[in-house]
N, C-alpha and C positions, 0 to 999 in steps of 0.2 A: 504494500500500500504506500503510495506517494505521500511525502510529508514536506511541508514548507520549513525550510531552514534559513536562518539569517545569513545573507550573503555579505552585505556591507551597508554603510550609510550612503545616501545619495551623493553627499559632498566628497566622498572618497574617489569617485569616478566622474570627473567633469566631462561634459559633452565633447565628443571627438577623441576620447581616450579609452584605454582598456587597462584592467588590472587583474592580477591573479589573487584568488582567495582560497583558503581551505574551508570547504563547506561539507560537513558531515563526512570527513575523511576523503573527500574528492577535491582534486585541484581544478578549480573552476575559473574560467576567464569571464569576467563581467565586463561588458562593453556598453558604452553610452553613445549612441548615434542619434541622428536627427529623428529616427523612428522610436527612440526611447531606450530602455535598458534591455539587454539580452544576455544569455549565459550559455557557454559551450565548454567542452573540455579544453584545458589550457595547454595541453601537450600536442604537438603536431603528430599526425598519424603516419608521417613518412619517416622522419629520422629523429623523433622525440624532441624537437626544438621547443623552447619555451615561448609560446605565442605572446606572452605578456611583454616580451622584449621585441616583438615584431612591429611592423608599420601598419597602422590602420588608415585605410583610404575609403571614405564613405562607410560602407558596412562590410568591407573586405579586410581581414587581417592577414598579413603576409608573414610567413615563417622566416625568422632571421637566419635559419640554417640553409635551406635550399629554395626559398622563395615561393613555396606552394601558398595559394590563397584560399581562405575559407570565409564563407558568409557567416558573420557572427549572429545573424538572426535565426539561422536554421542549421548551422554546422556543415552545410554542403560544400564540397570542393568547388571553388569558383575558378581557380587556375591551378593546374597540376604542375608538377616539377617538369623541367625541360626534358625533351627527348634524350639529350646527351646524358643528363644526370640519371634518368630512368634506365638507360642502357648500362651505365656503370653500376648503379645500386640494385638493379633488377627489381625495383619496387616503385610504387607511386603512392601519392597521398590518397586516403579514403576519407569519407565523411566523418566528421566529429559528432559526438553525442551532443545534442542540444537540450537545454533544460528550460521548462516554463518558468517565468518570473512574474512576481507581483510586487508592485511598489505601494507601500502603505506607511503613512506617518514618517516619511523620511528614510525608510529602510527598503532595501532591495531584498526580497525574499526569493529563494530558489527552491523549486520543487524537485526533491531528490527521491 
């Protein structure tokens, strides 16, 4: 059964930024875009890059390790690793788990 867990205070993630939080023993990336707050796994599915150190452009977060891009609103791969990197590593990025969020009384709650 899903449970709402405290992710962060809204002021901890200003619009246009992302930040990693430990929520119920999960490393969660909370993003604040023009669409509002969203939450996805914080580790890249390709080579375990820390997405909180990546570049956010609109609603796409880019992995700092190999450049794969993920939509922070749903976790889907928006840009996979280059064909050259894919050939060398024999792998590619896969979708991240996304988590429903609720904002209430200045707090971002994550459904785990």
